[in-house]
C-alpha positions as a Python dict, from the first residue, in 0.01 Angstrom:
ca = {
    (1, 'M'): (0, 0, 0),
    (2, 'T'): (383, -54, 27),
    (3, 'F'): (503, -412, 52),
    (4, 'L'): (778, -302, 287),
    (5, 'P'): (736, -100, 613),
    (6, 'L'): (745, 285, 573),
    (7, 'T'): (884, 436, 890),
    (8, 'S'): (726, 764, 1004),
    (9, 'E'): (923, 1028, 1172),
    (10, 'E'): (735, 982, 1503),
    (11, 'S'): (795, 598, 1504),
    (12, 'R'): (1167, 591, 1433),
    (13, 'T'): (1410, 467, 1680),
    (14, 'P'): (1698, 682, 1809),
    (15, 'E'): (1931, 482, 1573),
    (16, 'Q'): (1688, 539, 1271),
    (17, 'R'): (1660, 914, 1365),
    (18, 'A'): (2034, 951, 1378),
    (19, 'A'): (2080, 788, 1034),
    (20, 'A'): (1804, 1012, 894),
    (21, 'D'): (1960, 1325, 1048),
    (22, 'R'): (2308, 1231, 917),
    (23, 'Q'): (2174, 1186, 571),
    (24, 'V'): (2005, 1519, 555),
    (25, 'R'): (2296, 1696, 710),
    (26, 'L'): (2546, 1541, 472),
    (27, 'H'): (2345, 1556, 148),
    (28, 'G'): (2045, 1779, 200),
    (29, 'G'): (1707, 1708, 71),
    (30, 'R'): (1451, 1531, 284),
    (31, 'I'): (1352, 1175, 389),
    (32, 'T'): (1163, 1040, 86),
    (33, 'N'): (947, 743, 95),
    (34, 'M'): (1233, 519, -35),
    (35, 'K'): (1458, 654, 252),
    (36, 'A'): (1178, 606, 512),
    (37, 'T'): (1147, 251, 391),
    (38, 'L'): (1514, 185, 404),
    (39, 'L'): (1527, 320, 753),
    (40, 'S'): (1340, 10, 875),
    (41, 'H'): (1679, -157, 859),
    (42, 'V'): (1950, 100, 925),
    (43, 'P'): (2240, -109, 779),
    (44, 'S'): (2033, -135, 442),
    (45, 'F'): (1970, 237, 460),
    (46, 'T'): (2344, 309, 511),
    (47, 'A'): (2438, 78, 217),
    (48, 'Y'): (2190, 246, -25),
    (49, 'M'): (2284, 593, 79),
    (50, 'E'): (2645, 521, -45),
    (51, 'W'): (2483, 598, -390),
    (52, 'Y'): (2537, 972, -275),
    (53, 'T'): (2910, 908, -222),
    (54, 'L'): (2950, 766, -567),
    (55, 'R'): (2747, 1052, -715),
    (56, 'D'): (2961, 1311, -539),
    (57, 'E'): (3274, 1146, -679),
    (58, 'L'): (3135, 1139, -1034),
    (59, 'V'): (3022, 1507, -1054),
    (60, 'P'): (3365, 1653, -1090),
    (61, 'F'): (3433, 1443, -1384),
    (62, 'I'): (3120, 1429, -1580),
    (63, 'G'): (2891, 1698, -1420),
    (64, 'E'): (2567, 1692, -1237),
    (65, 'R'): (2369, 1708, -1556),
    (66, 'A'): (2539, 1393, -1696),
    (67, 'V'): (2495, 1214, -1375),
    (68, 'S'): (2123, 1288, -1376),
    (69, 'L'): (2096, 1179, -1741),
    (70, 'F'): (2281, 854, -1679),
    (71, 'S'): (2057, 793, -1367),
    (72, 'Y'): (1741, 874, -1555),
    (73, 'A'): (1842, 644, -1849),
    (74, 'I'): (1895, 354, -1613),
    (75, 'S'): (1579, 417, -1413),
    (76, 'D'): (1359, 485, -1708),
    (77, 'E'): (1482, 168, -1883),
    (78, 'N'): (1406, -21, -1563),
    (79, 'D'): (1055, 136, -1547),
    (80, 'C'): (1133, 228, -1188),
    (81, 'L'): (864, 485, -1128),
    (82, 'V'): (1012, 636, -806),
    (83, 'C'): (1358, 680, -945),
    (84, 'S'): (1266, 788, -1293),
    (85, 'V'): (1032, 1049, -1188),
    (86, 'F'): (1281, 1167, -923),
    (87, 'F'): (1535, 1226, -1198),
    (88, 'R'): (1269, 1368, -1441),
    (89, 'R'): (1204, 1632, -1171),
    (90, 'I'): (1569, 1727, -1150),
    (91, 'L'): (1601, 1756, -1525),
    (92, 'I'): (1270, 1940, -1574),
    (93, 'D'): (1357, 2189, -1284),
    (94, 'N'): (1696, 2264, -1463),
    (95, 'G'): (1505, 2344, -1786),
    (96, 'E'): (1557, 2014, -1960),
    (97, 'D'): (1310, 1792, -2156),
    (98, 'P'): (1385, 1439, -2016),
    (99, 'D'): (1209, 1289, -2312),
    (100, 'N'): (1413, 1467, -2573),
    (101, 'P'): (1729, 1607, -2412),
    (102, 'Q'): (1985, 1801, -2610),
    (103, 'V'): (2295, 1613, -2517),
    (104, 'T'): (2667, 1609, -2581),
    (105, 'E'): (2836, 1307, -2733),
    (106, 'T'): (2968, 1198, -2394),
    (107, 'E'): (2611, 1242, -2242),
    (108, 'Q'): (2466, 1036, -2517),
    (109, 'L'): (2725, 763, -2462),
    (110, 'L'): (2629, 750, -2085),
    (111, 'I'): (2242, 743, -2179),
    (112, 'D'): (2307, 462, -2418),
    (113, 'W'): (2529, 277, -2172),
    (114, 'G'): (2274, 311, -1898),
    (115, 'R'): (1999, 174, -2108),
    (116, 'L'): (2224, -113, -2236),
    (117, 'I'): (2319, -200, -1876),
    (118, 'V'): (1952, -259, -1795),
    (119, 'R'): (1842, -410, -2130),
    (120, 'D'): (2115, -648, -2194),
    (121, 'P'): (2408, -632, -1953),
    (122, 'G'): (2571, -952, -2096),
    (123, 'G'): (2527, -840, -2460),
    (124, 'I'): (2692, -498, -2479),
    (125, 'P'): (2885, -493, -2802),
    (126, 'D'): (3259, -482, -2811),
    (127, 'E'): (3236, -171, -3025),
    (128, 'F'): (3051, 9, -2753),
    (129, 'Y'): (3316, -111, -2498),
    (130, 'S'): (3566, 48, -2724),
    (131, 'R'): (3385, 378, -2722),
    (132, 'L'): (3370, 373, -2348),
    (133, 'E'): (3747, 298, -2320),
    (134, 'Q'): (3817, 593, -2546),
    (135, 'A'): (3589, 820, -2350),
    (136, 'F'): (3666, 735, -1984),
    (137, 'R'): (3998, 635, -1816),
    (138, 'P'): (3981, 298, -1635),
    (139, 'E'): (3923, 437, -1276),
    (140, 'L'): (3639, 638, -1400),
    (141, 'R'): (3484, 338, -1585),
    (142, 'V'): (3487, 152, -1241),
    (143, 'L'): (3322, 442, -1071),
    (144, 'L'): (3058, 469, -1346),
    (145, 'L'): (2976, 108, -1334),
    (146, 'A'): (2965, 94, -964),
    (147, 'F'): (2730, 393, -961),
    (148, 'A'): (2514, 230, -1226),
    (149, 'G'): (2499, -91, -1010),
    (150, 'Q'): (2377, 116, -716),
    (151, 'M'): (2120, 288, -931),
    (152, 'V'): (1991, -57, -1056),
    (153, 'A'): (1985, -177, -701),
    (154, 'T'): (1786, 127, -593),
    (155, 'N'): (1546, 79, -889),
    (156, 'L'): (1499, -290, -779),
    (157, 'F'): (1439, -183, -414),
    (158, 'N'): (1174, 75, -506),
    (159, 'T'): (1000, -147, -773),
    (160, 'V'): (995, -475, -592),
    (161, 'G'): (926, -311, -255),
    (162, 'R'): (636, -126, -403),
    (163, 'V'): (766, 197, -248),
    (164, 'P'): (499, 463, -323),
    (165, 'L'): (589, 765, -525),
    (166, 'D'): (636, 1078, -310),
    (167, 'E'): (329, 1308, -362),
    (168, 'V'): (579, 1602, -442),
    (169, 'L'): (669, 1402, -760),
    (170, 'Y'): (329, 1340, -903),
    (171, 'D'): (335, 1635, -1141),
    (172, 'Y'): (667, 1510, -1291),
    (173, 'R'): (541, 1182, -1414),
    (174, 'K'): (546, 1118, -1789),
    (175, 'P'): (221, 1250, -1963),
    (176, 'G'): (-53, 988, -1904),
    (177, 'D'): (126, 798, -1620),
    (178, 'E'): (-104, 806, -1325),
    (179, 'R'): (90, 527, -1122),
    (180, 'T'): (181, 604, -758),
    (181, 'R'): (383, 290, -702),
}
């Protein structure tokens, strides 16, 4: 059982329906369990859906694959079932092995940074910061870190809120992982 209320399509208020319809119209997809939970409070839903705005701004600079790898690294390191499995699905459906991806130097830098952000945000070595400064201009570093912060917040929401994993994602869990929340 989820700790937070999970709205159903039938029970949504007109404001909740409008917010859900806008999200699907602008970004496609569907109303996942996380989104249905966030719709219980439309301002929270709106704030969390800004993740898509940041993602859309990142894609032209680093590509969709790098965004997914960065997001997966953050979510996997956070042990967020909902988000990590969501990104596993994207990677797998695009022919990738999320557990052993073949990556570029820049993608590996993003994976390593994503994991460090979660594992030890105050202990990222100066040498690593130098690598980031060489790889990304200042404005892009701001965008990347803001995006990472949104990803961490989304992980926290799903994990602490005990948001159940969408059934369409069950087959994308890591081998042996039978969790559903």
